[in-house]
C-alpha positions in Angstrom: 3.4 49.0 25.2 4.6 51.9 27.4 7.7 53.4 24.3 6.7 56.3 21.9 5.9 55.4 18.6 8.3 55.5 16.4 8.4 55.5 12.1 9.3 52.5 11.3 8.6 50.5 7.0 6.3 48.1 6.9 8.2 44.5 8.3 5.8 41.5 8.2 6.9 39.4 10.3 5.0 36.3 11.9 6.5 33.7 14.2 3.2 32.6 16.0 2.4 30.4 12.8 4.6 28.0 13.7 2.5 27.8 16.9 -1.0 28.0 15.1 -1.3 24.1 14.5 -2.3 23.9 18.2 -3.2 28.1 19.3 -5.6 28.6 16.9 -8.4 28.1 14.3 -8.0 29.8 10.8 -11.8 31.5 10.5 -12.6 33.8 8.3 -14.4 37.5 9.3 -18.0 38.6 8.9 -19.2 39.8 5.6 -20.6 43.2 7.6 -23.5 45.3 5.3 -20.8 48.7 5.7 -17.8 49.4 6.5 -17.3 53.5 7.1 -14.3 54.3 8.8 -14.6 56.0 12.2 -11.4 55.8 13.8 -8.0 55.4 12.2 -5.0 56.1 15.2 -2.4 58.7 13.4 -0.1 58.5 16.4 0.6 54.6 15.9 0.1 53.7 12.4 3.3 55.3 11.1 5.2 52.8 14.2 4.2 50.0 12.2 4.1 50.7 8.4 0.5 51.3 7.2 1.0 55.3 7.7 1.1 55.3 3.8 -2.3 53.5 3.2 -5.5 55.2 1.9 -8.6 54.8 3.7 -9.5 52.7 0.8 -7.1 50.5 1.9 -7.2 50.8 5.3 -11.2 49.7 5.4 -9.9 46.8 3.1 -7.5 45.9 5.5 -8.8 46.7 8.9 -12.7 46.0 8.0 -12.5 43.5 5.3 -9.4 42.2 6.5 -7.8 41.5 3.2 -4.3 39.6 4.6 -1.6 42.7 4.4 1.3 42.2 2.3 3.4 39.3 3.5 1.4 38.4 6.2 -1.2 35.4 7.9 -2.6 34.6 5.3 -6.2 33.6 7.7 -7.1 35.5 10.6 -6.3 33.3 14.2 -9.1 32.3 16.7 -6.7 31.7 19.3 -7.5 29.1 21.8 -7.1 29.0 26.0 -9.4 28.3 29.6 -9.2 30.9 32.6 -11.1 31.4 35.3 -14.0 34.0 35.0 -14.4 35.3 38.5 -12.4 32.8 40.1 -14.1 29.4 38.4 -12.6 28.2 36.4 -13.9 27.5 32.4 -12.2 25.3 29.8 -15.2 27.0 26.9 -13.1 29.9 26.1 -11.4 31.3 23.0 -11.6 34.5 20.9 -15.2 34.2 20.5 -15.3 37.6 18.7 -12.0 37.7 17.9 -8.6 37.0 15.9 -5.3 37.4 15.1 -4.9 39.4 12.4 -1.2 40.2 11.4 2.5 40.6 13.2 4.9 42.4 12.6 7.8 44.5 13.6 8.3 47.8 14.6 11.5 49.8 14.1 12.9 48.6 17.8 12.9 45.2 16.6 9.4 44.5 19.0 6.2 41.7 17.7 3.4 43.4 17.6 0.3 42.0 17.4 -2.9 43.7 15.5 -5.9 41.8 17.0 -9.6 42.1 16.5 -12.7 42.6 18.6 -16.1 42.6 17.3 -15.3 40.5 13.2 -17.4 37.9 14.0 -18.5 34.2 15.1 -15.9 31.5 15.3 -15.5 27.6 16.5 -15.5 29.8 20.1 -18.1 31.8 20.1 -20.5 29.9 22.3 -24.2 31.5 22.3 -22.6 35.5 21.2 -23.0 37.2 17.6 -20.0 38.1 17.9 -20.0 41.5 17.2 -19.4 44.9 19.1 -21.2 47.6 19.7 -20.3 50.7 18.5 -20.0 52.3 21.8 -18.2 49.5 23.3 -15.5 50.8 20.3 -15.6 54.4 21.4 -15.5 53.9 24.8 -11.8 51.5 23.9 -10.9 54.0 22.0 -11.1 56.8 25.2 -9.9 54.0 27.5 -6.6 53.7 25.4 -5.8 56.6 24.7 -6.2 58.1 29.1 -4.3 55.1 30.0 -1.5 55.5 27.2 -1.5 59.2 28.6 -1.4 58.5 32.4 1.8 56.2 32.0 0.1 52.3 32.1 1.6 50.2 29.5 -1.7 49.3 27.6 -2.8 48.4 24.0 -3.5 50.9 21.2 -6.5 51.5 19.7 -6.0 51.2 16.6 -8.9 51.3 14.4 -12.7 51.7 14.2 -15.0 50.5 12.0 -18.7 50.5 12.1 -20.7 48.1 10.4 -24.0 49.2 9.4 -25.8 46.4 12.3 -28.1 46.3 15.1 -26.8 44.4 17.6 -29.5 44.1 20.6 -27.1 43.4 24.1 -29.0 43.7 27.4 -27.0 46.2 29.2 -27.8 49.0 26.2 -30.9 50.4 25.2 -30.8 48.3 21.8 -30.8 48.2 18.8 -27.8 50.1 19.0 -24.9 50.6 16.3 -21.9 47.9 15.7 -18.3 48.5 15.0 -14.9 46.1 14.0 -12.0 46.9 16.3 -8.4 46.2 15.3 -5.6 47.1 18.6 -1.9 47.0 18.6 -0.5 45.1 21.0 2.9 43.1 21.8 0.9 39.8 22.3 -2.2 37.7 22.4 -0.9 35.0 25.1 -3.1 35.1 27.9 -2.2 33.4 30.9 -5.3 31.2 30.1 -3.3 30.3 27.0 -1.0 28.3 29.9 -3.6 27.3 31.4 -5.2 25.6 28.5 -2.6 23.3 27.8 -1.8 22.4 31.2 -5.2 21.1 31.8 -5.0 19.2 27.8 -1.4 18.0 29.5 0.0 19.3 26.7 4.1 19.3 28.1 5.6 19.8 24.5 3.4 22.7 23.7 4.0 24.0 27.2 7.4 24.4 26.4 7.5 26.0 22.7 5.0 28.5 24.2 7.1 29.2 27.0 9.9 29.3 24.0 8.1 31.9 22.4 7.1 33.8 24.9 11.2 34.3 26.4 12.0 35.4 22.4 9.0 37.5 21.2 8.4 39.7 25.3 12.9 39.7 26.6 12.4 41.1 29.9 15.0 40.7 32.4 16.9 37.9 34.2 15.4 36.4 37.3 17.6 37.8 40.4 20.9 36.3 40.5 19.8 34.9 44.3 17.0 32.7 42.7 16.5 28.8 42.4 16.1 27.8 39.4 17.3 31.4 37.9 18.1 28.8 34.3 15.2 27.1 33.8 13.1 29.2 30.8 9.7 28.4 33.0 10.7 30.3 36.4 12.4 33.2 33.3 8.8 33.2 32.3 7.3 33.6 35.5 9.8 36.1 37.5 9.7 38.4 34.3 5.2 37.8 34.3 5.3 38.9 38.0 6.8 42.2 37.1 5.3 43.1 34.7 2.0 42.4 35.9 2.9 44.0 39.7 4.0 47.4 37.5 0.7 47.7 35.2 -1.4 47.0 38.6 0.4 50.4 39.9 0.0 51.8 37.4 -3.6 51.1 37.4 -4.0 52.5 40.9 -1.9 55.5 40.3 -4.1 56.2 37.4 -7.6 55.9 39.2 -8.5 53.0 36.9 -10.6 50.0 37.9 -10.6 47.8 34.8 -13.6 45.6 36.1 -13.6 42.3 34.8 -9.3 40.7 35.8 -10.2 36.8 34.7 -7.1 35.0 33.8 -8.0 34.8 30.3 -8.1 39.2 30.1 -4.3 38.7 31.9 -1.6 39.3 28.9 1.8 37.8 29.2 3.4 41.1 28.1 1.8 42.8 30.5 -0.2 44.6 28.4 -3.5 46.1 30.2 -6.2 45.0 27.2 -10.0 43.8 26.3 -11.7 46.7 28.0 -15.6 46.2 29.1 -17.2 48.1 31.8 -14.2 49.8 33.1 -14.8 53.3 35.1 -12.1 55.8 36.4 -12.5 56.7 39.9 -15.0 59.8 40.3 -13.5 60.1 44.2 -10.7 57.7 46.2 -13.0 54.4 47.3 -10.7 51.6 46.9 -15.0 49.6 47.1 -15.3 51.2 43.8 -16.3 48.5 41.1 -16.9 48.7 37.4 -18.8 45.6 36.4 -22.7 45.6 37.1 -22.4 41.8 37.7 -19.4 41.6 40.5 -21.7 41.4 42.9 -18.5 39.9 45.1 -16.8 43.1 44.8 -13.8 40.7 43.5 -12.3 43.0 41.2 -13.1 46.4 43.4 -10.1 48.8 42.6 -8.6 48.1 46.1 -8.4 44.6 45.2 -6.7 45.0 41.2 -2.8 43.9 43.1 -4.5 41.1 44.8 -6.3 39.9 41.6 -3.2 40.2 39.3 -1.4 38.4 42.5 -3.6 35.9 42.2 -3.5 35.4 38.4 0.2 34.7 38.2 -0.1 32.0 40.9 -2.4 30.4 38.3 -0.1 30.9 35.7 2.9 29.4 38.5 0.0 26.5 38.7 0.2 26.6 34.6 3.9 25.6 34.4 3.6 22.8 36.8 3.0 21.0 33.9 7.3 22.0 33.2 9.0 22.7 36.3 9.7 22.2 40.0 6.9 23.9 42.4 10.3 25.9 45.1 11.3 28.4 42.0 7.8 29.6 40.7 7.0 30.2 44.8 10.2 32.4 44.3 8.7 34.1 41.8 5.7 34.8 43.0 7.0 35.8 46.3 9.0 38.7 44.8 4.6 40.7 43.9 4.6 42.3 47.1 8.0 44.6 47.2 8.0 44.7 43.2 4.2 46.5 43.3 5.4 49.1 46.7 8.1 50.2 45.2 6.0 50.7 41.1 3.4 51.9 43.1 5.7 54.7 44.4 6.7 55.8 41.1 4.2 56.2 39.9 2.3 58.4 42.2 5.6 60.5 42.1 5.8 60.6 38.6 1.9 62.2 38.6 3.0 64.0 41.2 6.1 65.1 39.0 8.2 64.8 42.2 11.8 63.0 42.2 11.8 60.2 45.0 13.6 60.5 47.9 13.7 56.8 49.4 11.2 54.4 50.1 10.1 55.4 53.7 9.6 58.7 52.6 8.3 57.5 49.7 5.6 55.2 50.8 4.9 57.7 53.6 3.9 60.6 50.7 1.6 57.5 49.0 -0.3 57.3 52.6 -0.6 60.8 53.0 -1.9 61.1 49.3 -4.5 59.1 50.0 -5.7 60.4 52.6 -5.7 63.9 51.3 -7.9 61.9 48.6 -10.0 60.4 51.0 -11.0 63.3 53.1 -11.4 65.7 50.4 -13.4 63.7 48.4 -11.6 64.8 45.2 -11.2 62.3 41.9 -7.4 61.2 41.6 -7.6 63.2 38.3 -8.3 66.5 40.1 -6.2 66.0 43.5 -3.0 65.2 41.0 -3.8 68.0 38.9 -3.8 70.4 41.7 -0.9 69.4 43.5 1.1 68.8 40.3 5.1 69.7 41.4 3.6 69.7 45.1 1.2 72.3 45.1 -1.0 73.7 47.6 -0.7 70.6 49.9 -1.7 71.4 53.4 -1.6 69.3 56.5 -0.3 66.1 56.6 -0.2 65.6 53.2 2.3 69.2 52.9 4.1 67.5 55.8 5.1 64.5 53.6 6.2 66.1 50.4 8.2 68.6 52.2 11.9 69.0 50.7 10.8 67.0 47.7 12.0 68.3 44.9 10.2 69.3 41.0 11.0 66.3 39.0 9.5 67.0 35.3 8.8 69.8 32.4 6.9 72.6 33.2 3.7 73.0 30.6 0.2 75.2 30.5 -1.8 72.2 31.2 -0.7 72.5 35.0 -1.8 76.4 35.2 -5.5 75.2 33.6 -8.7 75.0 36.7 -9.2 71.4 35.7 -6.9 68.2 34.2 -8.8 66.3 31.5 -11.2 63.5 33.1 -13.0 60.1 32.0 -15.6 60.2 34.6 -18.5 58.2 33.8 -20.8 61.0 32.7 -18.1 62.4 30.4 -18.3 59.2 28.1 -22.0 59.4 28.3 -21.9 62.4 27.0 -19.5 61.9 24.5 -21.0 58.2 23.3 -24.3 61.2 23.2 -23.4 63.1 21.0 -22.6 60.2 18.9 -25.2 58.1 19.5 -28.2 60.8 18.9 -26.5 63.5 16.7 -24.2 61.5 14.4 -21.5 64.5 16.5 -18.3 62.9 16.4 -16.9 65.7 17.7 -16.7 66.3 21.3 -14.9 62.3 20.8 -12.2 64.2 19.1 -12.1 66.8 21.4 -11.2 64.4 24.2 -8.7 62.7 22.5 -6.5 65.7 22.1 -6.9 67.5 24.9 -5.8 63.8 26.6 -2.9 63.5 24.1 -2.2 67.3 26.0 -2.3 65.9 29.1 0.3 62.7 28.1 2.8 65.4 26.5 2.2 67.1 29.8 3.2 64.2 31.7 6.2 63.4 29.7 7.1 59.3 29.2 6.5 57.2 31.3 7.9 56.2 34.2 10.4 53.2 33.4 13.0 53.2 36.1 13.9 49.9 37.5 11.4 48.3 40.6 13.7 45.3 41.3 16.1 47.0 43.5 14.1 46.8 46.1 14.6 46.4 49.9 
């Protein structure tokens, strides 16, 4: 979600219930041995009218998952398929999470409360359905930093420690456990459509398309687009625009998601489902976040390609109800849309106003070259050169004539910006793990939110009018 949170009364609304018989499975949450509230998102709880809950009531709803008033009577573990590292897997679904509630905000947007670590489901396979506390802490940090950097992201709404000892192969075990609740526009994935195509469920596919068009409205396709009045083509145009912008936001943020499988791609265009993510220590297109990504399929510089490929898999699924030419036309827009969005995001982080496509692309190329040559992290680079300050060589020439955009803020006069390179993340976790000291996490969130304040509202400019 990109918009700033605005206080709103609680408004339950569950349109997904009409799809529930074939979209998900009713499940029961795990009976945790303890529920200790560790994180409550006071920035976003008022946006869905839950700021008035006492901490005890919060734990009842976000830890024990007592239904919210007028909301879903039972959680739904959603069904989907997906390409995992480009290999199709029909045995997927919510294996350690579920959809718990749906609500409207003050602008009428539909918002979901979904979980991670809430127990086993029919889709858990051999998993225990749990989440490590470290994973939850990392998700707090990732979503807070991405929100500050103007990236369309889910929000970490709640983290409750659950008192179990978990064993994992990729971190010291036993380790502490938690259940996380995320707030997002939706949990409909590209893999959701792939499942319906695989099973040849035409009527259900048409119903899912209609649901997405109603609940995640977007602009119509271009006037000259073939099949621009067909629901499947309209949806693909919207998803292509959203994911092209998301790819650009990640790149300008210096963020590496790590696992860009089609079951991790949200139709709403939100970044979510954070696992082995990293922020770049330096500008390196080959940097890979996941230790198990041996072929560097989801390396930093390949993220736009990965999202474009995933859009292609959505198009393949939509062939169940649509002809190919309108879908191909939508896919062909990804590249120009991505380039336009990337220019916007780079200039937004630099705090300068656009001078047109040619000049902006030259500025981006010069910025990337300067980062490679200096070895600076993107965070440090954008901080040092905010409003075009301290530029040298080719980068200075490329920025000549650019006017300041954005407001002055004391943060820009400080030596270093907030950063989430891996050493910083590990230090925050070590304080919790070794001393149960949560103050470094609180301090990091405060600093990150101050960065968001300094950067100002996320870039929302039109990326559709591109050459």
